[in-house]
N, C-alpha and C positions, 0 to 999 in steps of 0.2 A: 755412947755417946762420952767419949772424954771429956776429962778438962779444961782443953782450949777452947773446947765447944761451950761448956758450958760459959768460960770466964769471955766468949765474946757475946753471947745472950746476955748476960748481968750488964755486962759496957753497954751494950743496946738498947738496955732497960733504965741504967742509969744514967745516960745521956737524954733519951727521954723524957724521965723523969725531972732532971736539971732543964729542958730547956721546954716543959709546957710550964713549971714553977715560973721562967723567966717567962714567956710569953704572957701568963695571966698576969704576973705582978706591973709587969709597963704595962698590961691591955686590960687592966681592969676599969678603969674608967670607962673604956669605950662600951659603945652599949652593943649585946650582942643579944642571938637566938636562944632558946633554952638547952637545944644540942648542940650548939657550937663546941662547946671545952670538948665535948665526947668525944665529938667527929673529929675536932685536932689532935688531940693525941690520938687518935687510931692510925689516921694519917702518917703523926710525927714517928709512932711505933714503926708501922709498913716503911718509912721510908728510912728509917734511923739500920733496920735489918737490911733493905736492901743494900744499903751501904755497908754493915757489916760484910755480907757474904760478896758484894762485888771487891771487895776491898781481900780480904783473903785469897778469894780466886785469883787476882791480880799478883798478890804477894807471893805465894804456893805456889804459881806458872815458872816454870824453863825458859818458857815459851816470849816472846816478847807482845804478851799480853795487852803491855801498857798503851801499846802505838792505838788499840781498837777501844779498848775500855774509858778511860781517859776522854777520848770528845765522845761515845756516848754516852757516861755523864755529863758531861758539859751538856751535850743535847737534852738531856734528861732536865737538868738543873732549868735551862735556858728556858725548854717548853712548859714547866710549870709555874714555873714564873711569869711567864708571858700569858698564859692560860688565866690566872688565879688574876692576875693582876688584869686583863684584861676585861675579865667576865665580871668579877667584885670592884673593882674600882682601888682606887689608891687606900682604900679603907681595911683591907685583906695585907697591909708591906709587913705590918711586925707580925703575923702569923707568917705567912710567907718566906720572912725573913728565918725565921726559927724552925722551918721546915725545912730550908737548903739549910742552915747553920747545923741543924743534929746532924741531917744524909753526910754532910761534906767533913763532920767533924767521926764522923761512922767509918765511911768511906777509910778516911786517915789511919783510925784506930785499925782498921782489916785489914790496912797491906802491912800496917808494922806488924801485926799479928799473925799473918802468912808470912812476912818474910822469917820472924822469926824462928814459924813452925819447918821453915823449909830449910833453913840454917843449922837448926838439931837433926833433924831427918838424914842431912847432908855430913854431919860431922858425927853420926850414929852407923853410916854407911861406909866411913872411912876406918873405922874403928875398926883394929886385928883380930879383935872376939867375935864380934858381929860378923865378919869375913870370915874365919874360921869355923864358928858356927852355920856356918853358909855351905860350905865346903863337907863338913860332917854330915849336913842335912843331905844333900847331895848325894851321897858317896852311899848315904842309905837309900837312897830311893833306887841309885842304880843297883846297887845289893839285892837290893827287894825284887825289884823288876827282872832278875837273873834269877833267883830264887825262885818266882815265880815261871820263868820259859824253863826250869830246870823241870819243872813238878808238871807241867805241859806237857814236857820228851818223855817222861818216864811214864803218863799215863798215856800218852800214843802209842809207844811202845808198846806198853801193855796188851791195848786193845790191838794193834796189830797183830801181836805174837797167840790174841785168842783167835784172832780171823785165818794165822796162820792154820793152828792147832786145829779148827775145824774146815780146813779145807776150801775156803774163802779164797786163799790169796797162795800165793807159788810159796815154796819153802824159804826161798832165796831172795823174797821180800824186805828191802830194806828200806823202813819210812823215811828216815832219815839225810838219801841219797833225793840230791836235787834231779838228776836224769832219770829217775822213775818213773816211767808211765804208765797211767791208771790198770790196772789190773782188770783186765778180762774174766767173766762171771763166767760158768761152763757152760750157759746157755749163750751167752755171744761167740765162746771157742764152736761152738758143735754147728750155730749159726756161720760161719765163716771157714769151717771145713769142706774141700772140694767134693761134692759128690758124683 
């Protein structure tokens, strides 16, 4: 988990606390059920975390994700608003406004955090030291693959030489030539001779 992830979570929780306190201060004269405050806090936390995640994904994306994310976000906000006000009436106006405020602000902060992360990554990718390190790593990988290929060829040559010494392969057998056909065994040679 990187510092950017931790900072996103801290920002979301800070916004949740701020908006929760604001809703409590402005709605303290309103009659509520005993579990309403806890449920509101959990709903606000969920929407704020969703806002941070959607914002960071949109901000880090190189694709035109904004064309699809913004309408989806507006649809979510609108449907939550219509549902809560429709089911519970205008009495939930403060709570719904707080939920939407928290989500929107977290979405905004998430977009900026994601864009900043993308800018940092882009600047690192264009750094000459980073590119040189990538080239050295690629050269090292090619070198290791070539060493492995040579080691495999030596092992194949030793195995083929042992089979030649045992008489299972002809003396002129070359394991590295591409046109070498599968050597026939003594039993196959005996079967193929005319009688």
